[in-house]
N, C-alpha and C positions, 0 to 999 in steps of 0.2 A: 639365197641367191638362186638363180634359175639353173635347172639341170642342163648341162651341156648336151646330154643325149637328146633332149627335146629339141634343141637348136639344130643339131645335124639331121634329125628326122625331118624337121620342117624344111631344111634345104633340099633334101632328096624329094620330098613330096612336091615342092614347088617346081623341081626339075621335070616332073611329069608333064607340066604345062609349058616346058621350054624356058623356064626362068632360072637364071644363074645368080649367085650372090652379087649384089652391087658393091659390097665391101669385101675386099680380098680376105680369104681365110688363111692365106699364107702370111706369117709374120714378116718375112723378108719382103714380100710384095707390098704389104701394108706400109712398111717403113719406106719403101721406094716411092710410093705414091704420096706419102705424107711429106717427104722431102721435096718432091717436085711441085707440090701444091702452092706454097707461099713464094714470095719473091726471094731471090737468092740471098739477099742480106739477112732475112729472117731465118731461112733454112740454115745458113752457115752459123748464125749466132746460137741456134738451138743445138745443132749437131756437131759443131767444130770443137776441137780440143786445143790444148796448148802445145807449143813446140811442134814436134814431128807427129803428134797424136799417137805415140806409141802406147800411152797409158790406156786410151780408149780401146785399142786393139787388144791389149793384154787383158783388160777387164772382160771383154767379150769372150776371149778364149778361155779365161778362168771360169766364166759362167757356163760355157759349153761343156766343161769337164764334169759338171754335176750331172748325176743320173738319178732317175726315179727307179727305185728298186721294187720290182713286182713281187707281190706275195699272193700265190695262187691258193685256190680252195679255201677262200675266206668268204664269210657272209657279207655281201656288199649291198644287201637290200636296203639298208638304212645307212647312208654314208654321212659322215660328220667331219667337216673341215674346220670347224670352229677352233679357235685357240686364244690364248691370252699372252700378250706381250707387255711387259712392264705394268701389269695390272689393268691393261686395256683389253677388253673382250673384242674379238674380231671374228667375222664370219668365215675367214680364211686367212692363212699366213701370208697376206699380201698387203702392202702399203704403197700409196702413190708417193714417189720421191718428191722432194722440195725443188721444183723447177720454177725459176723466177721469170719475170717479164713475159708471161704467156700471151700478153696482148699482141706480141709481134706476129703470132700465128692466128689469132682470133680476137675479134673485137671485145668479146665478153671474157676472154682470158680465164683467170682463176675462178671466176664466178661460174662459168660453164663447167669447169672441172669439178668444182665443189658439188654442183647439182648432180653430175654424173656419178660421182663417188657416193653420194647419199642414196641415189637410186638403187645401187647394188650393195650398199652397206660397206664399201671399201674405206679403209682409213686413209686420210689424206694428210700429208705433211706440208704445211703452207710455208712458202719461202719468205724470208725477210724482204727479198727483192721482188715481191709481188707488185703488179701494177695497181691492184685494188687493195684496200686496207684489210687487215686481218679481221676487223669487225664486219666489213661488207662480205667477205668470203664466208665467215661463220654464219651470217644471216642467209646467204645463198644455200649453204649446205643444210641448214636447220639441224634437226636432231636425227637425221637419217643415218649418220655414220660418225665414228670417232674421228677426231682431228688433233694433230699435234702441230706445234709451231717450231720452225727451224730458225735459229738465231745466229746471225753473223755477229760475232763478238766485236763490238766497236770500242774505240779508245775512250769514248765518252761513257763513263759508267752510269751516269744519270739517264742517258738515252737507253742503255741496256736494261736498266731497272724499269724504265717506263714501258719498253716493249714487253717484258715478262709480265708486268702487272696487267697490261692490256690483254695479253693472251689469256691470262688466268680469268679475268672478268668475262671474256668472250667465250669461255667454255673449252679452251684447249686443254687436253689432258696431259700433255708432256711437252717439254722443251728439248729440241734436238740441236745441240750446239755445234757450230762449225768453227774450227779454230785454225784452219790451215790456209786461209786466204788472207795473207798479210798484204800482198799487193796483187793487182789484177794479173792474170796469166797472159803470157805472150801468145796470142792466138793469131797465127798468120792469116787465116781466112778472113777474120774480122778486120785486121789491120790493113790487109790489101784493099779492102773496100772502104777503109776509113770511116767505119760506121759503128757507133756505140749507142744503143737505145736510150741509155740514161741521159745522154745529152739532149734528147728530145723529151725529157720528163717522163719517160716510160720506166716502169718497174720501181717507182719511188712512192707508191701509195702509202706504205707504212710510215715512211718518214714524213711525208707531207701532212699526214693526219696526226702526227705525234706532237703533244704539247711541248715537250722538251726541245725537239727539233725546231718547232715553229718559234719558240721563244728566242732562238738565236738568229732569227731573220729580221731584217728591217721592214720587209713587206711580206705579206702572206703569199704562199705559192700561187694562189688564185689571181694575185695581182702581178706577180713577177716570177714566172716559172723558171726563167733563165737564171736569176739570182739564187733561187732556191736550189736549183740543180748545181750551180757553182758551189754553194755552201756544202752540199752533199759530197761533191768530188774533192773539195778542199780539205 
């Protein structure tokens, strides 16, 4: 991974010519611009929480309580952030969380994220609710970084087995199981806009590409996306 010191030196050197960073260096400002960029429906879908969104705020506050402990008078000429998590070697203790339906903010969705992760060697956890199939995402990422597959446990055990088998064949090193989503959350911001991307066939790439899911359809998703979406929701 690139040395951050090289990046901030580059910023200061460009400043000699009057150039300031096009991308915000403040995380808060970067988040503000990211939320303002897409249409409000997409921004709310990505950033909204269930109920009063107390859990989002509590998680952010809990994260802020963590501190990096400085250790002075150490040799830092050769720094090494590499680590191993569940047998997966990583260049740093950082993973990309399994965020689904990324097409709502970018046409290339998870494919673009996979390429970016591969470029810096960051591990990516691919969501079951990705717009593109896990195979397409694996191909986009290539061998540049480790990848795991996040599995929403379905009532159809054959479908679950199919997802896991496909992930193994596509080179995913681990399965991250989500078991707390029994029913969709009550998300006021989404409900107020009466918008759910799945109804538009978004975020269903893994289902539409799965042989078990397709076997339960009268017509292929390519022929009748509405019926295929209804089968998913039903």
